[in-house]
C-alpha positions as CSV (number, residue, x, y, z in Angstrom):
1,M,15.4,-110.5,80.3
2,N,13.8,-107.6,78.2
3,D,12.2,-108.2,74.9
4,I,13.8,-105.1,73.5
5,I,16.6,-102.7,74.4
6,I,16.5,-99.3,72.7
7,I,19.6,-97.2,72.6
8,G,19.0,-93.5,72.2
9,G,16.7,-91.2,74.1
10,G,15.9,-88.6,71.4
11,I,12.6,-88.5,69.5
12,A,13.4,-91.5,67.4
13,G,14.2,-93.8,70.3
14,L,11.4,-92.5,72.6
15,S,8.6,-92.7,70.0
16,A,9.8,-96.2,69.0
17,A,10.0,-97.3,72.6
18,A,6.5,-96.0,73.3
19,R,5.0,-97.9,70.3
20,L,6.8,-101.1,71.0
21,S,6.0,-101.0,74.8
22,A,2.4,-101.8,74.0
23,D,3.3,-105.3,73.0
24,A,6.8,-105.9,74.5
25,T,9.0,-105.3,77.6
26,V,11.2,-102.3,76.7
27,T,14.2,-100.6,78.3
28,L,15.5,-97.4,76.7
29,I,19.1,-96.4,77.4
30,E,20.3,-92.8,77.0
31,A,23.9,-91.7,77.5
32,E,23.0,-88.2,78.6
33,K,21.3,-87.3,81.8
34,A,18.3,-85.8,80.0
35,L,16.2,-87.1,77.2
36,G,16.2,-85.3,73.8
37,Y,19.6,-83.6,74.6
38,H,21.3,-83.6,71.2
39,A,19.5,-83.2,67.8
40,S,16.0,-83.5,69.4
41,G,16.8,-80.6,71.8
42,R,18.0,-78.4,69.0
43,S,15.2,-78.8,66.4
44,A,13.6,-76.1,64.3
45,A,10.3,-77.7,65.5
46,L,8.3,-77.4,62.2
47,I,6.3,-79.8,60.0
48,E,6.2,-79.0,56.4
49,Q,4.6,-82.0,54.6
50,N,6.4,-81.3,51.2
51,Y,9.8,-81.2,52.8
52,G,12.3,-84.0,52.2
53,A,12.7,-87.0,49.9
54,P,9.5,-88.8,48.7
55,S,9.7,-91.4,51.5
56,V,10.1,-88.6,54.0
57,Q,7.1,-86.8,52.6
58,A,5.1,-90.0,52.9
59,L,6.1,-90.2,56.6
60,N,5.2,-86.6,57.0
61,R,1.7,-87.2,55.6
62,A,1.2,-90.3,57.7
63,S,2.3,-88.4,60.9
64,V,0.3,-85.2,60.6
65,S,-3.0,-86.5,61.8
66,Y,-1.4,-87.9,65.0
67,L,0.4,-84.6,65.6
68,R,-2.7,-82.6,64.9
69,D,-5.2,-84.7,66.9
70,G,-2.8,-84.8,69.8
71,G,-2.7,-81.0,70.0
72,Y,1.0,-80.8,69.2
73,L,0.6,-78.4,66.2
74,S,0.1,-74.7,66.0
75,P,-0.1,-72.4,62.9
76,R,3.2,-71.0,61.5
77,G,3.4,-70.9,57.7
78,L,6.4,-70.9,55.5
79,M,7.7,-68.2,53.1
80,I,10.5,-68.2,50.5
81,V,12.0,-64.8,49.5
82,A,14.4,-64.0,46.7
83,D,16.1,-61.0,45.0
84,E,16.0,-60.2,41.3
85,H,19.1,-62.3,40.6
86,E,17.6,-65.5,42.1
87,E,14.6,-66.0,39.8
88,D,15.6,-69.4,38.5
89,A,16.5,-70.8,41.9
90,F,13.2,-69.3,43.3
91,N,11.1,-71.0,40.6
92,A,12.9,-74.3,41.4
93,D,12.1,-73.9,45.1
94,V,8.4,-73.1,44.3
95,T,8.2,-76.4,42.3
96,V,9.9,-78.6,44.8
97,M,8.3,-77.1,47.9
98,G,4.8,-76.8,46.5
99,V,4.5,-73.2,47.7
100,D,2.3,-70.4,46.0
101,P,3.9,-67.2,44.6
102,I,2.7,-64.1,46.4
103,T,3.3,-60.3,45.8
104,Q,5.9,-58.3,47.4
105,A,3.2,-56.4,49.4
106,E,1.9,-59.7,50.7
107,A,5.4,-60.8,51.7
108,M,5.9,-57.5,53.6
109,A,2.6,-57.9,55.4
110,F,3.8,-61.3,56.6
111,V,7.2,-60.1,57.7
112,P,7.5,-56.3,57.9
113,I,11.2,-56.2,58.4
114,L,11.9,-57.4,54.9
115,D,13.6,-54.9,52.6
116,P,11.3,-53.9,49.8
117,A,14.3,-52.9,47.7
118,K,15.6,-56.6,47.8
119,I,12.4,-58.7,47.7
120,A,11.7,-59.4,44.0
121,F,10.0,-62.7,44.5
122,A,8.2,-64.5,47.3
123,A,6.1,-67.6,47.9
124,Y,4.1,-68.9,50.7
125,H,2.6,-72.1,52.1
126,E,0.1,-71.8,54.9
127,D,0.2,-75.4,56.0
128,A,3.6,-75.4,57.7
129,Q,3.1,-75.8,61.5
130,D,5.1,-75.5,64.7
131,I,5.4,-78.7,66.8
132,D,5.4,-78.7,70.5
133,T,8.5,-80.9,70.7
134,D,9.0,-80.8,74.5
135,R,5.4,-82.1,75.1
136,L,5.8,-84.7,72.4
137,L,9.0,-86.1,74.0
138,Q,7.3,-86.0,77.5
139,D,4.2,-87.8,76.3
140,F,6.1,-90.6,74.5
141,A,8.1,-91.1,77.7
142,R,4.9,-91.2,79.7
143,V,3.4,-93.8,77.4
144,L,6.6,-95.9,77.7
145,R,6.5,-95.8,81.5
146,G,2.8,-96.4,81.6
147,N,3.2,-99.6,79.7
148,G,5.8,-100.8,82.2
149,G,8.8,-99.8,80.2
150,T,12.0,-98.4,81.8
151,I,14.1,-95.4,80.9
152,L,17.7,-95.3,82.0
153,T,19.5,-91.9,81.6
154,G,23.1,-91.1,82.1
155,Q,24.0,-94.6,81.1
156,R,26.6,-94.6,78.3
157,V,26.9,-98.0,76.4
158,Q,30.3,-99.5,76.8
159,A,30.0,-102.9,75.2
160,I,27.5,-104.9,73.2
161,R,27.6,-108.7,72.8
162,H,25.3,-111.1,70.8
163,D,24.7,-114.8,71.3
164,T,21.9,-117.3,70.4
165,S,19.5,-115.9,73.0
166,G,19.9,-112.2,72.0
167,W,21.8,-109.2,73.1
168,E,23.8,-108.2,76.2
169,V,24.6,-104.5,76.7
170,D,26.9,-103.0,79.3
171,A,25.7,-99.5,80.1
172,G,27.1,-97.6,83.1
173,T,27.3,-100.0,85.9
174,Q,24.6,-102.3,84.6
175,T,24.5,-105.3,82.2
176,L,21.1,-105.7,80.4
177,R,19.9,-108.5,78.2
178,A,17.2,-108.5,75.5
179,K,16.0,-110.5,72.6
180,M,16.2,-107.5,70.2
181,L,18.2,-104.3,70.0
182,V,17.1,-101.1,68.5
183,N,19.7,-98.7,67.3
184,A,18.3,-95.1,67.8
185,A,21.6,-93.5,68.6
186,G,21.4,-90.6,66.2
187,A,24.8,-89.3,65.2
188,W,26.4,-92.3,66.9
189,A,24.3,-94.9,65.0
190,D,27.1,-96.2,62.9
191,E,29.5,-96.3,65.9
192,L,26.9,-98.2,67.9
193,A,26.4,-100.7,65.0
194,T,30.1,-101.3,64.8
195,M,30.2,-101.9,68.6
196,A,27.5,-104.5,68.1
197,G,29.4,-106.3,65.3
198,I,27.0,-104.9,62.6
199,A,28.3,-103.4,59.4
200,P,27.7,-99.5,59.4
201,L,25.4,-97.9,56.8
202,G,27.4,-94.7,56.2
203,I,25.2,-92.5,58.4
204,T,27.0,-89.2,58.7
205,P,26.3,-86.3,61.1
206,H,26.1,-82.8,59.6
207,R,26.4,-79.7,61.8
208,R,23.7,-77.0,61.7
209,S,24.5,-73.7,63.4
210,M,21.9,-71.4,65.0
211,A,21.7,-67.9,66.4
212,R,19.0,-66.3,68.5
213,I,18.5,-62.6,68.2
214,A,16.1,-60.0,69.7
215,T,13.3,-59.3,67.3
216,P,14.5,-56.4,65.0
217,G,12.8,-53.1,65.3
218,G,10.8,-54.1,68.4
219,H,8.3,-56.1,66.4
220,D,6.2,-58.9,67.7
221,P,7.0,-61.9,65.5
222,A,4.5,-64.3,67.0
223,R,2.4,-64.5,63.8
224,W,5.3,-64.3,61.3
225,P,6.0,-67.4,59.2
226,M,9.3,-69.2,59.1
227,F,11.1,-67.5,56.1
228,F,13.8,-68.9,53.9
229,G,16.3,-67.7,51.4
230,V,16.3,-69.6,48.1
231,G,18.0,-72.9,48.0
232,E,17.7,-72.9,51.9
233,T,20.9,-70.9,52.2
234,W,19.5,-69.4,55.4
235,Y,16.3,-69.3,57.3
236,A,14.7,-67.4,60.2
237,K,11.9,-68.5,62.5
238,P,10.0,-66.8,65.4
239,D,10.7,-68.3,68.7
240,A,9.2,-67.1,72.0
241,G,9.4,-63.4,71.1
242,A,12.8,-63.7,69.5
243,L,14.1,-64.7,66.1
244,L,16.2,-67.9,65.3
245,I,18.4,-67.6,62.3
246,S,20.5,-70.3,60.7
247,P,22.8,-70.5,57.7
248,A,21.2,-73.9,57.1
249,D,24.7,-75.4,57.0
250,E,25.3,-79.1,56.6
251,D,29.0,-79.7,57.2
252,P,30.0,-83.3,57.9
253,V,31.5,-83.7,61.3
254,P,32.3,-86.7,63.7
255,P,29.6,-87.5,66.3
256,Q,29.9,-84.9,69.0
257,D,28.2,-82.5,71.3
258,A,28.0,-79.9,68.5
259,W,29.0,-76.2,68.7
260,P,28.5,-73.6,66.0
261,D,31.1,-72.6,63.4
262,D,31.4,-68.9,63.9
263,M,32.5,-68.2,60.3
264,V,29.7,-70.2,58.8
265,L,27.2,-68.6,61.2
266,A,28.4,-65.1,60.3
267,E,27.9,-65.9,56.6
268,G,24.4,-67.1,57.2
269,L,23.6,-64.0,59.3
270,D,24.9,-61.8,56.5
271,R,22.6,-63.6,53.9
272,Y,19.7,-62.9,56.2
273,Q,20.8,-59.2,56.7
274,N,20.9,-58.7,52.9
275,M,17.1,-59.4,52.7
276,V,15.9,-57.3,55.7
277,A,15.7,-53.5,56.3
278,E,16.4,-53.7,60.0
279,P,20.0,-53.9,61.2
280,L,21.3,-57.1,62.7
281,T,21.8,-57.1,66.4
282,R,24.3,-59.1,68.5
283,P,23.1,-62.7,69.0
284,I,21.6,-63.4,72.4
285,A,22.9,-67.0,72.1
286,T,24.4,-69.4,69.5
287,W,24.5,-73.2,69.3
288,A,24.5,-76.0,66.9
289,G,22.9,-79.4,66.4
290,L,23.6,-82.5,64.3
291,R,21.4,-83.7,61.4
292,S,22.4,-87.3,60.6
293,F,21.8,-88.6,57.0
294,A,22.1,-92.0,55.3
295,P,23.8,-91.8,51.9
296,D,20.4,-91.4,50.2
297,R,19.2,-88.8,52.7
298,T,16.2,-90.8,53.9
299,L,15.5,-92.6,57.1
300,V,16.7,-96.1,57.9
301,L,14.0,-98.1,59.7
302,G,13.7,-101.8,60.4
303,P,15.8,-105.0,60.9
304,D,19.3,-105.3,59.6
305,P,19.1,-107.9,56.8
306,A,22.3,-109.6,58.0
307,Q,21.1,-109.6,61.7
308,P,17.3,-109.3,61.9
309,D,17.3,-108.9,65.7
310,F,19.3,-105.6,65.3
311,I,16.8,-102.9,64.4
312,W,17.8,-99.6,62.7
313,C,15.9,-96.4,63.7
314,A,18.3,-93.9,62.4
315,G,19.1,-91.3,59.7
316,Q,16.4,-88.9,60.6
317,G,18.3,-86.0,59.1
318,G,16.4,-83.2,60.7
319,Y,13.0,-84.8,60.0
320,G,12.7,-86.7,63.3
321,F,9.8,-84.8,64.9
322,Q,7.7,-84.4,61.8
323,T,8.0,-88.0,60.9
324,C,8.0,-89.5,64.4
325,A,4.4,-90.8,64.5
326,A,4.6,-92.9,61.3
327,A,8.3,-93.8,61.6
328,S,7.9,-95.2,65.1
329,Q,4.8,-97.1,64.0
330,L,6.8,-98.6,61.1
331,V,9.7,-99.6,63.4
332,A,7.3,-101.3,65.7
333,D,5.5,-103.1,62.9
334,L,8.7,-104.3,61.3
335,T,10.2,-105.3,64.6
336,L,7.2,-107.3,65.7
337,G,6.5,-108.9,62.2
338,R,3.3,-106.9,61.5
339,A,2.1,-105.5,58.2
340,S,2.5,-101.8,57.8
341,K,-0.2,-99.4,56.7
342,L,2.4,-97.6,54.6
343,D,2.6,-98.5,50.9
344,A,5.2,-101.2,50.0
345,Q,7.3,-98.7,47.9
346,T,7.7,-96.3,50.9
347,V,8.6,-99.2,53.3
348,A,11.2,-100.5,50.8
349,A,12.7,-97.0,50.5
350,L,13.1,-96.9,54.3
351,R,14.3,-100.3,55.2
352,P,18.1,-100.8,55.7
353,D,18.0,-103.6,53.0
354,R,18.3,-100.8,50.4
355,L,21.8,-99.9,51.6
356,R,23.1,-103.5,51.8
357,L,22.8,-104.2,48.0
């Protein structure tokens, strides 16, 4: 019998499995044939410490040293741009995001394709950084295996049962047993909980559409920052010599292998086009991912109050990579009954207990 079964092979499940495997026998089950296939494989791969709810920001701050010391980060920067009609929304973003206003000339120096006739306001934050998401996933998997843990891919969970000795999980052709069960199923977290006889928490997947285009005007975007429209109505990010553009959509959808909404994507591309001087070219590729949120839009980490041997590791909402170091440590601490280094207010804001009131 395992000590712990973890269901879900994205960054949430892998990082939690790696942490727990230092002190427990862990098996991770992933329905797809590859790890990090769904949301983790479609991430914008950026850490911005001032991004998200207060509890998310606390996890960001507690994770950054792990990511930096591990060599997972590289400079990127973040910039917000606005036209003359968006001054109030721009000022609100400056306050929330903790970015510094810059001149139009400075904005043009960062991203030379911007249209000087449209850029009335801009702000910049240097300390936004790219995350090497692929290496991070691989390293957590390596730690898990190095500690004697097991990874099973292509094994879809078909049934979950609970008795006095723990959990029994039918996955693929196997039946596995463990004392504790960790729900890191991402968009499927509520469905998995229901299968296990646990009341769902209202975790809802939201679609985010993406397009990849050739860099406009033949520019080299390697040193460009990620740049946003006000209110995050669109964003663009350099990526391996090309440009990723998203309408930053958040449309609720059922759990699925997501695909882009062409109309929503076209609207986002148009908002981007309105702020740049270079004409938009046909996308090289389009795709979509799911960002799954709890009702209060912060992560759900720790034992279910009604069934303490069922552990939630869900609701990452697009913050999975940037919070993974601290979130996985908290899951391990709460699962194994250890004190967390995070402050009590942050821990309380992340525990599932808050959603069972």
